[in-house]
N, CA, C and O of each residue as an XYZ file, in Angstrom:
416
protein
N     -78.388     -7.871     39.915
C     -79.035     -6.644     40.328
C     -79.012     -5.674     39.141
O     -77.986     -5.540     38.474
N     -80.122     -5.004     38.875
C     -80.156     -4.041     37.769
C     -79.170     -2.902     38.028
O     -78.928     -2.523     39.173
N     -78.612     -2.369     36.955
C     -77.647     -1.280     37.084
C     -78.224      0.012     36.529
O     -79.115     -0.006     35.680
N     -77.712      1.121     37.014
C     -78.148      2.446     36.596
C     -76.941      3.226     36.097
O     -75.854      3.136     36.667
N     -77.135      3.982     35.044
C     -76.060      4.828     34.522
C     -76.056      6.160     35.261
O     -77.108      6.729     35.551
N     -74.852      6.648     35.558
C     -74.691      7.959     36.182
C     -73.823      8.790     35.248
O     -72.797      8.320     34.756
N     -74.238     10.017     35.011
C     -73.476     10.902     34.136
C     -73.222     12.216     34.862
O     -74.140     12.797     35.441
N     -71.977     12.685     34.831
C     -71.657     13.977     35.426
C     -70.451     14.574     34.719
O     -69.713     13.874     34.025
N     -70.262     15.863     34.901
C     -69.178     16.571     34.223
C     -68.018     16.821     35.190
O     -68.214     17.143     36.361
N     -66.800     16.659     34.654
C     -65.590     16.969     35.413
C     -64.601     17.674     34.488
O     -64.730     17.617     33.265
N     -63.636     18.324     35.074
C     -62.570     18.992     34.340
C     -61.804     17.968     33.491
O     -61.538     16.856     33.945
N     -61.453     18.350     32.258
C     -60.750     17.438     31.349
C     -59.449     16.910     31.940
O     -59.168     15.714     31.850
N     -58.648     17.792     32.547
C     -57.371     17.362     33.124
C     -57.586     16.380     34.272
O     -56.846     15.406     34.410
N     -58.595     16.641     35.091
C     -58.910     15.728     36.188
C     -59.293     14.359     35.643
O     -58.835     13.339     36.157
N     -60.128     14.326     34.607
C     -60.550     13.051     34.021
C     -59.357     12.299     33.447
O     -59.237     11.089     33.642
N     -58.468     13.006     32.738
C     -57.291     12.342     32.165
C     -56.409     11.751     33.269
O     -55.929     10.624     33.150
N     -56.202     12.508     34.330
C     -55.398     12.009     35.452
C     -56.063     10.808     36.100
O     -55.400      9.822     36.422
N     -57.380     10.892     36.293
C     -58.131      9.790     36.890
C     -58.066      8.558     35.995
O     -57.849      7.448     36.481
N     -58.253      8.748     34.682
C     -58.160      7.634     33.727
C     -56.798      6.956     33.834
O     -56.707      5.729     33.872
N     -55.753      7.757     33.882
C     -54.394      7.230     33.936
C     -54.158      6.422     35.209
O     -53.580      5.336     35.168
N     -54.609      6.961     36.336
C     -54.437      6.243     37.598
C     -55.262      4.968     37.645
O     -54.781      3.928     38.093
N     -56.488      5.045     37.189
C     -57.333      3.842     37.162
C     -56.683      2.767     36.298
O     -56.680      1.591     36.661
N     -56.136      3.171     35.159
C     -55.454      2.232     34.275
C     -54.265      1.599     34.996
O     -54.054      0.390     34.900
N     -53.489      2.410     35.716
C     -52.340      1.890     36.464
C     -52.780      0.911     37.548
O     -52.063     -0.042     37.851
N     -53.964      1.143     38.138
C     -54.502      0.243     39.155
C     -55.141     -0.995     38.544
O     -55.462     -1.949     39.253
N     -55.324     -0.979     37.233
C     -56.007     -2.082     36.564
C     -57.510     -2.029     36.749
O     -58.180     -3.061     36.726
N     -58.042     -0.830     36.933
C     -59.478     -0.649     37.150
C     -60.071      0.218     36.050
O     -59.403      1.088     35.492
N     -61.325     -0.034     35.755
C     -62.055      0.897     34.897
C     -62.501      2.063     35.774
O     -62.534      1.952     37.000
N     -62.840      3.174     35.142
C     -63.387      4.305     35.900
C     -64.627      3.870     36.667
O     -64.822      4.242     37.824
N     -65.451      3.086     36.010
C     -66.690      2.616     36.624
C     -66.399      1.792     37.874
O     -67.058      1.959     38.900
N     -65.411      0.903     37.786
C     -65.068      0.069     38.945
C     -64.538      0.932     40.090
O     -64.898      0.715     41.247
N     -63.679      1.915     39.770
C     -63.120      2.785     40.805
C     -64.216      3.589     41.498
O     -64.223      3.708     42.723
N     -65.137      4.137     40.719
C     -66.224      4.913     41.317
C     -67.187      4.023     42.097
O     -67.747      4.447     43.108
N     -67.377      2.806     41.633
C     -68.225      1.860     42.369
C     -67.594      1.532     43.718
O     -68.293      1.454     44.727
N     -66.268      1.337     43.740
C     -65.564      1.083     45.004
C     -65.776      2.255     45.959
O     -66.072      2.059     47.137
N     -65.622      3.477     45.442
C     -65.829      4.669     46.260
C     -67.250      4.709     46.812
O     -67.452      4.945     48.003
N     -68.234      4.478     45.942
C     -69.636      4.547     46.361
C     -69.958      3.483     47.403
O     -70.687      3.751     48.358
N     -69.418      2.275     47.225
C     -69.655      1.211     48.209
C     -69.045      1.572     49.554
O     -69.633      1.292     50.598
N     -67.860      2.197     49.537
C     -67.230      2.616     50.792
C     -68.076      3.671     51.498
O     -68.220      3.633     52.720
N     -68.632      4.607     50.744
C     -69.493      5.641     51.330
C     -70.710      5.001     51.982
O     -71.075      5.349     53.105
N     -71.336      4.069     51.279
C     -72.538      3.417     51.809
C     -72.187      2.558     53.023
O     -72.883      2.594     54.038
N     -71.100      1.782     52.916
C     -70.704      0.886     54.005
C     -70.335      1.675     55.261
O     -70.770      1.329     56.360
N     -69.533      2.737     55.105
C     -69.044      3.495     56.254
C     -69.992      4.615     56.677
O     -69.849      5.202     57.750
N     -70.968      4.899     55.803
C     -71.951      5.944     56.046
C     -71.282      7.307     56.228
O     -71.727      8.141     57.016
N     -70.195      7.506     55.471
C     -69.469      8.772     55.469
C     -68.557      8.793     54.252
O     -68.307      7.758     53.635
N     -68.065      9.974     53.911
C     -67.046     10.081     52.876
C     -65.779      9.473     53.482
O     -65.395      9.855     54.588
N     -65.121      8.543     52.794
C     -64.005      7.810     53.412
C     -62.693      8.594     53.491
O     -61.621      7.996     53.585
N     -62.767      9.894     53.454
C     -61.602     10.746     53.666
C     -62.107     12.085     54.173
O     -63.280     12.422     54.012
N     -61.205     12.847     54.790
C     -61.608     14.118     55.384
C     -61.757     15.201     54.319
O     -60.887     15.370     53.465
N     -62.849     15.917     54.379
C     -63.080     17.085     53.537
C     -63.148     18.263     54.497
O     -64.033     18.333     55.349
N     -62.199     19.190     54.350
C     -62.112     20.238     55.352
C     -61.677     21.551     54.721
O     -60.845     21.580     53.815
N     -62.247     22.615     55.209
C     -61.828     23.963     54.857
C     -61.461     24.643     56.165
O     -62.270     24.700     57.091
N     -60.233     25.161     56.240
C     -59.851     25.907     57.434
C     -60.649     27.201     57.476
O     -60.609     28.009     56.548
N     -61.357     27.372     58.547
C     -62.103     28.612     58.727
C     -61.212     29.596     59.475
O     -60.222     29.187     60.082
N     -61.539     30.865     59.444
C     -60.739     31.824     60.216
C     -60.642     31.431     61.684
O     -59.617     31.675     62.322
N     -61.693     30.825     62.229
C     -61.649     30.393     63.622
C     -60.598     29.311     63.814
O     -59.877     29.322     64.812
N     -60.500     28.351     62.846
C     -59.485     27.306     62.936
C     -58.094     27.930     62.941
O     -57.229     27.530     63.720
N     -57.888     28.902     62.076
C     -56.594     29.572     61.986
C     -56.290     30.316     63.277
O     -55.163     30.291     63.772
N     -57.299     30.974     63.813
C     -57.117     31.716     65.067
C     -56.781     30.767     66.207
O     -55.900     31.055     67.017
N     -57.474     29.639     66.273
C     -57.219     28.657     67.330
C     -55.793     28.117     67.216
O     -55.097     27.982     68.222
N     -55.361     27.810     65.995
C     -53.992     27.316     65.795
C     -52.972     28.365     66.215
O     -51.966     28.042     66.846
N     -53.230     29.616     65.866
C     -52.305     30.694     66.229
C     -52.242     30.864     67.746
O     -51.163     31.062     68.305
N     -53.382     30.789     68.403
C     -53.409     30.925     69.862
C     -52.667     29.773     70.531
O     -51.947     29.980     71.508
N     -52.841     28.559     70.006
C     -52.126     27.407     70.569
C     -50.620     27.569     70.388
O     -49.845     27.260     71.293
N     -50.206     28.054     69.212
C     -48.780     28.281     68.961
C     -48.236     29.341     69.924
O     -47.139     29.196     70.462
N     -49.010     30.400     70.133
C     -48.602     31.457     71.060
C     -48.467     30.906     72.480
O     -47.508     31.225     73.182
N     -49.416     30.088     72.898
C     -49.360     29.497     74.241
C     -48.125     28.613     74.393
O     -47.470     28.633     75.435
N     -47.804     27.827     73.343
C     -46.601     26.982     73.398
C     -45.345     27.850     73.544
O     -44.436     27.516     74.304
N     -45.305     28.968     72.809
C     -44.149     29.868     72.912
C     -44.047     30.473     74.313
O     -42.950     30.611     74.856
N     -45.186     30.831     74.890
C     -45.183     31.383     76.258
C     -44.681     30.351     77.253
O     -43.900     30.671     78.150
N     -45.134     29.098     77.092
C     -44.691     28.027     77.987
C     -43.192     27.784     77.837
O     -42.486     27.595     78.827
N     -42.707     27.790     76.590
C     -41.271     27.606     76.343
C     -40.470     28.747     76.972
O     -39.420     28.518     77.572
N     -40.971     29.976     76.830
C     -40.293     31.138     77.412
C     -40.275     31.039     78.932
O     -39.260     31.336     79.563
N     -41.386     30.624     79.520
C     -41.455     30.478     80.974
C     -40.481     29.403     81.447
O     -39.806     29.580     82.461
N     -40.406     28.293     80.723
C     -39.502     27.204     81.092
C     -38.042     27.654     81.012
O     -37.201     27.173     81.772
N     -37.743     28.573     80.095
C     -36.377     29.081     79.932
C     -36.119     30.316     80.797
O     -35.026     30.881     80.755
N     -37.108     30.737     81.577
C     -36.956     31.905     82.436
C     -36.953     33.220     81.681
O     -36.355     34.196     82.136
N     -37.608     33.257     80.542
C     -37.588     34.455     79.700
C     -38.929     35.178     79.633
O     -39.065     36.128     78.862
N     -39.905     34.767     80.402
C     -41.252     35.311     80.246
C     -41.372     36.774     80.646
O     -42.300     37.452     80.206
N     -40.455     37.279     81.469
C     -40.562     38.664     81.924
C     -39.683     39.625     81.133
O     -39.557     40.791     81.510
N     -39.079     39.165     80.054
C     -38.195     40.031     79.265
C     -39.012     40.994     78.419
O     -40.076     40.654     77.903
N     -38.482     42.209     78.292
C     -39.133     43.193     77.420
C     -38.701     42.936     75.981
O     -37.744     42.204     75.726
N     -39.413     43.541     75.061
C     -39.055     43.413     73.649
C     -37.653     43.974     73.404
O     -36.894     43.430     72.601
N     -37.317     45.050     74.089
C     -35.986     45.646     73.937
C     -34.905     44.673     74.387
O     -33.870     44.550     73.732
N     -35.138     43.980     75.503
C     -34.161     43.001     75.994
C     -34.006     41.837     75.017
O     -32.896     41.374     74.758
N     -35.116     41.379     74.488
C     -35.077     40.279     73.517
C     -34.307     40.710     72.276
O     -33.455     39.972     71.784
N     -34.607     41.909     71.769
C     -33.904     42.411     70.583
C     -32.413     42.588     70.846
O     -31.598     42.344     69.957
N     -32.043     43.012     72.062
C     -30.625     43.170     72.402
C     -29.907     41.823     72.368
O     -28.783     41.732     71.873
N     -30.545     40.782     72.889
C     -29.946     39.443     72.861
C     -29.809     38.955     71.425
O     -28.789     38.369     71.060
N     -30.818     39.191     70.623
C     -30.749     38.792     69.207
C     -29.587     39.514     68.531
O     -28.830     38.901     67.778
N     -29.440     40.820     68.795
C     -28.347     41.597     68.193
C     -26.995     41.058     68.643
O     -26.091     40.897     67.823
N     -26.845     40.776     69.939
C     -25.582     40.228     70.454
C     -25.248     38.903     69.773
O     -24.101     38.663     69.396
N     -26.250     38.052     69.619
C     -26.039     36.750     68.982
C     -25.620     36.922     67.533
O     -24.693     36.257     67.071
N     -26.288     37.797     66.819
C     -25.936     38.038     65.410
C     -24.532     38.634     65.291
O     -23.755     38.240     64.421
N     -24.216     39.583     66.168
C     -22.880     40.189     66.135
C     -21.807     39.140     66.416
O     -20.759     39.130     65.770
N     -22.069     38.260     67.378
C     -21.106     37.201     67.705
C     -20.921     36.256     66.524
O     -19.801     35.819     66.256
N     -21.987     35.938     65.824
C     -21.884     35.067     64.649
C     -21.044     35.726     63.561
O     -20.213     35.077     62.925
N     -21.270     37.026     63.355
C     -20.493     37.752     62.338
C     -19.010     37.756     62.714
O     -18.147     37.554     61.859
N     -18.722     37.987     63.992
C     -17.337     38.006     64.458
C     -16.696     36.637     64.274
O     -15.563     36.535     63.802
N     -17.420     35.583     64.646
C     -16.901     34.217     64.505
C     -16.727     33.840     63.046
O     -15.763     33.162     62.694
N     -17.647     34.270     62.193
C     -17.553     33.961     60.765
C     -16.366     34.682     60.145
O     -15.722     34.148     59.242
N     -16.067     35.894     60.618
C     -14.951     36.670     60.094
C     -13.601     36.131     60.532
O     -12.599     36.350     59.850
N     -13.557     35.427     61.664
C     -12.284     34.892     62.156
C     -11.954     33.527     61.578
O     -10.873     32.997     61.834
N     -12.860     32.947     60.805
C     -12.606     31.623     60.204
C     -11.898     31.719     58.910
O     -11.614     30.698     58.284
């Protein structure tokens, strides 16, 4: 099958790292890129995830984390505590740790 040359620019450090890894794999750059291209064609997709977290993704993750904390608090019977009550328990725990650390 006839072959075609492809030329593109990349960062020097990236190319050096890629060259080094290809050498360690026993592959030429051309062979490594050909493997990648064949995988793209065969799978009809990029063979790894390319993703940018959008603010919506971050918001969704934060909301899920908040819901998990609410469920944990409800399971522990703490869902109706005020911030003042929570802070008082935290203070008591810290004071007890200081007292225990001082007696050792």
